C-alpha positions in Angstrom: 72.6 90.4 120.0 75.2 91.0 122.4 77.9 93.7 120.7 81.1 91.9 120.4 83.7 93.2 122.6 85.9 96.3 121.8 89.4 94.4 121.6 87.8 91.4 119.6 86.7 93.8 117.3 90.2 95.6 117.1 91.8 92.7 114.8 88.6 92.0 112.8 87.5 95.8 111.7 91.1 96.8 110.5 91.3 94.1 108.2 87.9 95.0 107.1 89.2 98.5 106.2 92.1 97.3 104.5 90.7 94.6 102.1 87.2 95.7 101.5 88.3 96.9 97.9 89.3 93.5 97.0 86.1 91.9 97.5 84.8 90.3 94.4 81.8 91.6 92.5 79.5 93.9 94.2 75.9 93.1 94.5 75.0 95.8 92.1 77.0 94.9 89.2 75.3 92.8 86.5 75.1 89.1 86.9 76.9 88.4 83.5 77.2 89.8 80.0 76.3 88.6 76.6 80.4 88.3 75.9 80.5 85.6 78.4 77.2 83.8 77.9 76.3 82.3 74.6 73.6 79.6 76.1 70.0 79.9 75.9 69.8 82.4 79.2 71.9 85.1 76.6 68.7 87.1 75.7 67.8 87.0 79.5 71.2 88.0 80.9 71.2 90.9 78.1 67.9 92.3 79.2 69.2 92.4 83.0 72.4 93.9 81.8 69.9 96.7 80.1 67.9 97.0 83.3 65.0 95.6 81.4 64.3 93.5 84.7 60.9 92.1 84.3 61.7 90.9 81.0 64.9 89.4 82.1 62.9 87.6 84.7 60.2 86.5 82.3 62.8 85.0 80.1 64.8 83.4 82.6 62.0 81.5 84.5 61.1 79.0 82.2 65.0 78.2 81.5 65.5 78.0 85.2 62.4 75.4 85.5 64.3 73.2 83.0 67.6 73.5 85.1 69.5 76.2 83.1 72.5 77.1 85.5 72.8 80.7 83.9 68.9 81.3 84.5 69.0 79.7 87.6 72.1 82.3 88.7 70.3 85.4 87.1 67.1 84.6 89.2 69.5 84.3 92.5 71.1 87.5 91.6 67.7 89.1 91.0 66.5 87.7 94.3 69.8 89.1 96.2 69.7 92.4 94.6 65.8 93.0 94.5 66.1 93.9 91.1 63.0 92.0 89.4 62.2 89.9 91.9 61.4 90.7 95.9 64.8 91.0 97.8 65.0 87.7 99.6 68.5 86.2 100.9 66.8 82.7 101.6 65.5 82.6 97.8 68.6 83.9 96.6 70.7 81.0 98.3 67.9 78.4 96.8 68.6 79.7 93.1 72.3 79.7 93.6 72.5 76.3 94.9 70.6 75.2 92.1 72.7 77.0 89.8 75.7 75.5 91.7 74.3 71.8 90.9 74.0 73.1 87.3 77.8 73.8 87.2 77.4 77.5 87.2 80.8 78.8 88.9 79.4 82.5 89.4 76.6 81.3 91.7 79.1 79.5 93.7 81.0 82.8 94.5 77.7 85.0 95.0 76.6 82.1 97.6 80.0 82.2 99.2 79.8 86.2 99.7 76.5 85.8 101.3 77.6 83.1 103.6 80.7 84.5 104.7 79.0 87.7 105.7 77.0 85.6 108.2 77.5 85.5 112.1 76.5 81.8 111.9 79.6 79.4 111.9 77.8 76.9 110.1 77.0 79.1 107.2 80.7 80.3 107.0 81.7 76.9 106.7 79.6 76.1 104.4 81.0 78.7 102.1 84.4 77.3 102.7 83.2 73.8 101.5 81.8 75.7 98.6 84.8 77.5 97.7 87.2 74.7 98.3 85.2 72.6 95.8 85.1 75.2 92.9 89.0 75.8 93.7 89.5 72.5 92.2 88.6 73.8 88.9 88.9 77.5 89.3 91.6 78.1 91.7 92.1 81.6 90.5 89.2 83.3 91.5 88.1 80.8 94.5 91.7 80.8 95.8 91.6 85.0 95.9 88.4 84.9 97.7 89.5 82.3 100.4 92.6 84.3 101.0 90.8 87.2 102.0 88.2 85.1 104.1 91.1 83.8 105.9 92.6 87.3 106.3 89.6 88.8 107.6 89.2 85.9 110.2 86.0 84.7 108.6 87.1 81.1 108.1 89.3 80.8 111.4 89.0 81.8 115.1 91.3 84.9 114.3 93.3 86.0 110.8 95.4 83.6 109.6 97.9 85.4 107.4 99.8 81.9 106.4 96.5 80.3 104.9 95.6 83.5 103.1 99.0 83.8 101.6 98.7 80.0 100.7 95.6 80.6 98.6 96.5 83.8 97.2 99.6 82.1 96.1 97.9 79.2 94.5 95.6 81.7 92.5 98.5 83.6 91.4 99.8 80.5 90.1 96.8 79.6 88.6 97.2 83.1 86.5 95.3 85.6 88.5 97.2 89.0 88.3 95.0 90.3 91.2 96.3 87.8 93.7 99.6 88.7 92.8 99.5 92.1 93.7 97.6 91.1 97.1 100.7 88.7 97.9 102.7 91.9 97.0 101.1 94.1 99.1 100.9 91.7 101.9 104.4 91.1 102.0 104.9 95.1 102.0 103.2 94.9 105.4 99.9 96.8 103.7 97.5 94.4 105.6 99.3 94.6 109.0 101.5 91.6 110.5 104.5 93.7 110.1 106.8 90.7 111.3 105.9 89.0 107.9 107.1 91.8 105.8 109.6 90.8 102.9 110.4 93.4 100.4 112.3 90.7 98.2 109.2 88.9 98.0 106.9 91.7 97.2 109.1 92.7 94.4 109.0 89.2 93.3 105.3 89.2 93.2 105.0 92.6 91.6 107.3 91.4 88.9 105.1 88.2 88.4 101.9 90.4 87.7 103.9 92.6 85.6 104.9 89.6 83.6 101.4 88.9 82.8 100.9 92.4 81.3 99.1 94.1 84.2 99.8 97.7 83.7 99.4 98.7 87.0 101.7 96.0 88.3 104.4 97.6 86.0 103.7 100.6 87.5 104.1 99.3 91.2 107.2 97.5 90.1 108.8 100.2 88.5 108.3 103.0 91.1 109.6 100.5 93.8 112.6 99.7 91.8 113.3 103.6 91.4 112.0 105.2 94.7 111.7 102.1 97.1 113.7 100.4 99.8 117.3 101.5 98.8 119.0 98.2 98.9 116.3 96.8 96.4 116.5 99.7 93.7 117.6 99.3 90.4 117.3 102.2 88.3 117.7 100.8 84.6 115.1 98.0 85.2 112.8 100.4 87.3 112.7 102.9 84.0 112.3 99.9 81.7 109.0 98.6 83.7 107.7 102.2 83.7 108.4 102.7 79.8 106.5 99.7 79.1 103.6 101.0 81.3 103.6 104.4 79.1 103.8 102.6 76.0 100.9 100.6 77.1 99.1 104.2 77.7 99.4 104.0 81.3 100.4 107.7 82.1 100.9 107.5 85.9 104.4 106.1 84.6 105.3 109.7 84.5 104.3 110.3 87.8 106.4 107.6 89.0 109.3 109.2 87.0 108.7 112.6 88.4 108.7 111.3 91.7 111.6 109.2 91.2 113.6 112.7 90.0 111.9 114.7 92.7 112.5 112.6 95.7 115.7 110.2 94.8 117.3 112.2 92.5 116.6 115.7 94.0 116.7 116.9 90.4 113.5 119.2 90.7 113.9 120.5 87.0 114.0 116.9 85.7 111.0 116.0 88.1 109.0 119.0 86.7 109.7 117.9 83.0 108.4 114.5 83.7 104.9 115.9 85.4 104.5 118.4 82.2 104.7 115.4 80.1 102.1 113.4 82.0 100.0 116.6 82.2 100.2 117.1 78.5 98.6 113.5 78.1 96.0 114.6 80.6 97.5 112.5 83.7 95.6 114.6 86.6 98.1 113.8 89.2 101.0 115.1 87.4 98.7 118.3 86.8 98.5 118.7 90.2 102.1 118.0 91.0 103.1 120.6 88.2 100.9 123.2 89.7 102.4 122.9 93.3 105.9 123.3 91.5 104.9 126.9 89.9 103.0 127.6 93.3 105.9 126.9 95.5 108.8 127.6 93.0 110.3 124.0 93.2 112.6 124.1 90.4 111.2 127.1 88.5 110.2 130.5 89.2 107.2 131.0 91.3 104.2 131.6 89.3 100.9 131.4 91.6 98.7 132.1 88.4 99.8 129.5 86.3 99.8 127.0 89.4 96.1 127.8 90.1 95.4 127.6 86.3 96.3 124.1 86.3 94.5 123.2 89.4 91.3 124.9 87.8 91.9 123.0 84.5 92.0 119.7 86.5 89.1 120.5 88.4 87.1 121.5 85.0 87.7 118.0 83.8 86.1 116.4 86.8 89.3 115.5 88.8 87.9 115.2 92.4 91.4 116.0 94.2 91.4 119.4 92.4 87.9 120.4 93.6 88.8 119.2 96.5 91.9 121.6 96.9 89.6 124.4 95.4 87.2 123.9 98.1 89.6 123.9 100.7 91.1 127.2 99.4 87.6 128.9 99.0 86.4 127.8 102.6 89.8 128.8 104.6 91.1 132.3 104.9 89.5 135.3 106.5 86.8 135.7 104.1 85.2 132.0 103.2 83.5 131.9 99.9 80.9 129.4 101.1 79.2 129.0 97.7 82.4 128.3 95.8 83.7 126.0 98.6 80.2 124.0 98.5 80.1 123.9 94.6 83.6 122.3 94.7 83.1 119.8 97.6 80.0 118.5 96.0 81.8 117.8 92.9 84.5 116.0 94.9 82.2 114.2 97.1 80.1 112.9 94.3 83.4 111.8 92.8 83.7 109.3 95.8 86.8 111.2 97.4 86.3 110.2 101.2 87.9 113.4 102.3 85.6 115.8 100.4 82.4 113.5 101.7 83.8 114.1 105.3 84.4 117.8 105.0 80.8 118.2 103.1 79.1 116.3 106.0 80.7 118.5 108.7 79.6 121.6 106.5 76.2 120.6 106.5 76.0 119.9 110.3 77.8 123.1 111.1 74.7 125.4 110.0 77.2 127.4 108.0 74.9 126.9 104.7 72.1 128.9 106.3 70.7 126.1 108.3 72.1 122.6 109.6 71.0 119.7 107.7 71.4 116.8 109.9 70.2 114.0 107.6 72.5 115.3 105.0 75.5 115.7 106.8 75.3 112.2 108.5 74.7 110.5 105.1 77.9 112.3 103.6 79.8 111.1 106.8 78.5 107.7 106.7 79.8 107.5 103.0 83.3 108.6 103.6 83.0 106.3 106.8 82.1 103.3 104.2 85.2 104.5 102.3 87.6 103.8 104.9 88.3 107.3 105.7 89.2 107.4 109.4 88.2 111.0 110.3 84.9 110.3 109.0 84.8 107.3 111.4 85.7 108.8 114.1 83.3 111.6 113.6 80.4 109.4 112.9 81.4 107.5 115.8 80.9 110.7 118.0 77.5 111.1 116.7 76.4 107.6 117.6 78.0 107.8 121.1 76.5 111.3 121.8 73.4 110.6 119.9 73.6 113.8 118.1 72.5 115.3 114.8 69.2 113.0 114.7 71.6 109.9 115.0 70.0 107.4 117.8 72.5 106.7 120.6 74.4 103.5 119.9 77.6 102.6 121.8 78.2 99.3 119.9 78.2 101.3 116.3 80.2 104.1 117.9 82.5 101.5 119.3 83.0 99.5 116.1 83.6 103.2 114.1 86.5 104.1 116.8 88.2 100.7 116.4 88.2 101.1 112.4 89.5 104.7 112.7 92.0 103.9 115.6 93.4 101.0 113.4 94.2 103.4 110.9 96.1 105.4 113.3 93.3 108.2 114.3 94.6 109.5 117.7 91.2 111.0 118.7 89.4 107.6 117.8 92.1 105.9 120.1 91.8 108.1 122.9 88.0 107.5 122.5 88.5 103.7 123.0 90.4 104.2 125.9 87.9 106.1 127.6 85.1 103.6 126.7 87.1 100.9 128.4 88.1 103.0 131.2 84.5 103.6 132.0 83.3 100.3 131.0 80.8 101.8 128.3 79.5 99.2 125.9 82.0 96.5 127.1 83.6 95.2 130.3 85.6 97.7 132.0 89.3 96.9 131.3 91.9 99.7 133.0 94.8 97.8 131.4 93.7 97.7 127.9 92.2 101.2 128.4 95.9 102.3 129.6 97.1 100.7 126.3 94.8 102.7 124.2 95.5 106.0 125.9 99.2 105.7 125.7 99.0 105.0 122.0 96.9 107.8 121.4 99.5 109.7 123.2 102.1 108.5 121.0 99.9 109.7 118.2 100.0 113.1 119.5 96.9 113.7 121.0 97.3 116.3 123.7 94.4 115.1 126.0 95.7 111.7 126.4 98.8 112.4 129.0 96.4 113.2 131.7 94.3 110.0 131.1 97.4 107.9 131.1 98.6 109.5 134.3 95.4 108.8 135.8 94.9 105.3 134.6 98.8 104.5 135.4 97.8 105.5 139.4 95.0 102.8 139.2 97.2 100.0 138.1 99.4 97.9 140.4 102.9 96.6 139.2 101.8 93.6 138.0 98.9 94.9 135.9 101.2 97.9 134.6 103.8 95.2 133.3 100.9 93.3 131.3 99.4 96.8 130.0 103.1 97.3 128.4 103.3 94.1 127.3 99.7 94.5 125.4 100.9 97.7 124.1 103.8 96.5 122.3 101.7 93.6 121.0 99.1 96.1 119.8 101.9 98.3 118.1 103.4 95.4 116.4 100.2 94.1 114.5 99.7 91.1 116.6 96.2 90.3 117.7 95.5 91.6 121.3 95.3 88.6 124.0 92.1 87.2 125.0 89.3 89.7 124.9 87.4 90.9 127.9 83.6 89.0 128.5 81.1 91.8 128.1 79.6 93.4 131.1 76.0 91.9 131.2 74.9 94.8 133.2 75.5 96.9 130.5 72.8 98.2 128.1 72.8 96.2 124.9 
């Protein structure tokens, strides 16, 4: 398969990074629970949940032969995940289609996830038809999935924000709190498309979700009413929503109140008091904020010992950020404590903190732990990159481009990773894309677009970009330079690039 061009991937990859956390049930989740299934397949589903996979298949198979939808779904899930059955995409689809015919909605969703990931347009269209049919009875979940698929460009030639919003709003109207939050985040510009930002609509969506009892939405709404766009602030209402969240034992409310006092009211003593309240009920972020206040002497006399003790306390409770901070402290300075730094990095990395995973990967590659461990380093960088961490994506891309640390050289993988990082503002990755396009590595040479990326990298503070911009400018005629500046403005506005350059058939695939 030919690699897709760099400029085409620019839009799609950015959406994947932004939205990956919103994708419905992962493939490693249990297919159902005894709390939601009371039919004949209940025992089989319970066995699967308890990881007695062979027993689950034994119990489900005769029921599936008789057309039981839950049993067919379980067999499809087993085939998809390789738990109890041999992994088989095609067999999973067969089971899911039979389960859908038996009115199992979960099977429709899992089948759609598989088909939406396909590079075959006819399979994605099949997913669309399936989801639209299910949406007639279950617009809440189906609408959320359709909205994401349209925003990712999986059901249209390019990302379609209008259709995404339409489906999310339909899902929200059907009672799906998650879709309310997606609409709110969209209107805040978190998914790109800055020209469609609408702070008032965002607040309205947060309010709608908060009104359903979603405590996360209460925090989001309250914090924005307190510390958001100045023209939309309402301290009384903001405090009211935060109070409701705290009463529901969502103690991140203290963090929102502290942030308001610290950054809006500029009352450091009041801010510390809120952070202390959060600390006292075990809110880790409040503990770390309080620690910083003591270390820096903000609103209180400096007390380095007390501040570090709070970070240590948070780290002992397993807080990933606290462990990462202790790791950075141990590994920096004139006499790094490699053992202590490694210990804290490992805890933070295992806690899925991408920053820690990236640093741990680099530490393994550096050879500072007695010897360089390429496979371990690459594995941790990969986890961080999959978690959407731009620096790790750039680091891993560099390994793929150079064929270093045991990673086989793969320009397509490198280009895709550079794009993911560049779409999050990573300057080094942005400059790397300029270089690839300028030299025609992995894609057709495109000096105009290379100039755009180099200029963007310069704006992002990359020192080496200035010389590259100057060199590329010298290669462009007046008409090309006008076009380059136009494309740069479109790129910065979040609009999809113009037509993608065709791939160079002379380049290795």
